[in-house]
Structure formats: C-alpha cells, structure tokens
N, C-alpha and C positions, 0 to 999 in steps of 0.2 A: 641683824648682821649675819652674813653668810661667811662660812669658813671654806677656804679653798680645799679641794679634795687633795689629800696626800696620797702619793703612789704607795702601793704596798711595799713594805720593806721585809727583808728576811729577818727572822727572829734569831739573832746572833746567839743569844743566851741558850736557846734550844739546841743549836748546832754545837755549842761548846759542851753542853751536858751530854749530848748524844752525837758523837762524830759520824755514826752510821746513818744519821738522818740525811746526810748528803747524797747517799747512795740510791740510785733508782733500781728498778727491776733488772736483774741481770748484771748487777754491778757489785763489786766488793771494794772495801777501802785499802788502798795501798799506802803504806807508810815507809819512807826511806830516810835512813840517816846518812847524809852525804859524807860525814867524817869517817864512818866505819864501813860504809857500803852495805850494811844490813838492811834487808827488806822484810816487812811483816805485811800480812794481809789479815783483814778482819771481816767476818760475816756475822750476821744474826739469823738464826733459825728458831722459830718458835720461842722467841725471847732469850735464847741462849746465845752468848757471844763466843765465837770460835776464833782462834788465832792460828794462823799458818805461817811457819818460819822454817828457813833452811835447816836450822839447828835440829828440828824434829823431822826433817825429810819432807816438810810441808804437809805432814799429817795434822789434822785438826786437834787443837788443845783447847779445852774449855777454860775460859778465863772470865774474871769479873769485869764489869763495866768500868770499875775504877782502874784496874790494870790497863784496860785499852785506853782510857782517857789519859792516864799518865804517859803512855807511849806517844799518843798523838800530841800531847802537849810538851813533850820534851824539846828543849832548845835545839833548833837546827833540823828537826824532823819535818819532812815535807809529806803531807798527806793529801790524797785525792782519790776519788772514785775512778775505778777502771773496770773494764769488762771481765766477767767471770772466766772467760777464755784464757786470760793471762795466767791466772792461778791454776786452771786446769792443765796448761802446758807444763808448768813447774811440777805439778803432781803426777805427770804422766798420763793424764786422762784425756788428752787431745791429740 
C-alpha cells in the first residue's frame, strides 16, 4: 500500500516558540499594537534578542525570548517581518 506524498507544512509550533524564525536575512520582526499605536522591533544577533522601541529612542534593549514571545502573543498585536531599513530610518541610520 502506497501513501500519497504530503506537501511540506510549516512547523507552526517552532514559529510560536521562536517568532524571529519567520525573519529572513536583512529582516527584523515588527510588532504593532493597533489599539495603542505602539510599535516594537525585534532582532537576534549571536543568540541575543534585542528590542527596539520609541520609548528608548529605538536604541537596542536586550530582552529575554520570553518577553519577546509575550509581546508577539499579546491580543491584537500584529507581527510581521520587515526589512531592516525600516528600523534604520527610525534610528536615524538611513
């Protein structure tokens, strides 16, 4: 008996554990809360998660993976990968 080949599926559990897994080269994770208008950006460099937020002048703040996951998982927050250039503009580096 032959089993039909199943198309590859995205490992949703991996993405939920590591929201930055959705980011490709040259991308950061942008999180926006439409209720408050606040926007956060997350990156990972050498295993260290950094958060960029207007409250800190978009200077990097080292945060835990748990803190990042809580922000990404907050009700109403919309998260998506965007180009690093978007963050660079906010930081005055572009």
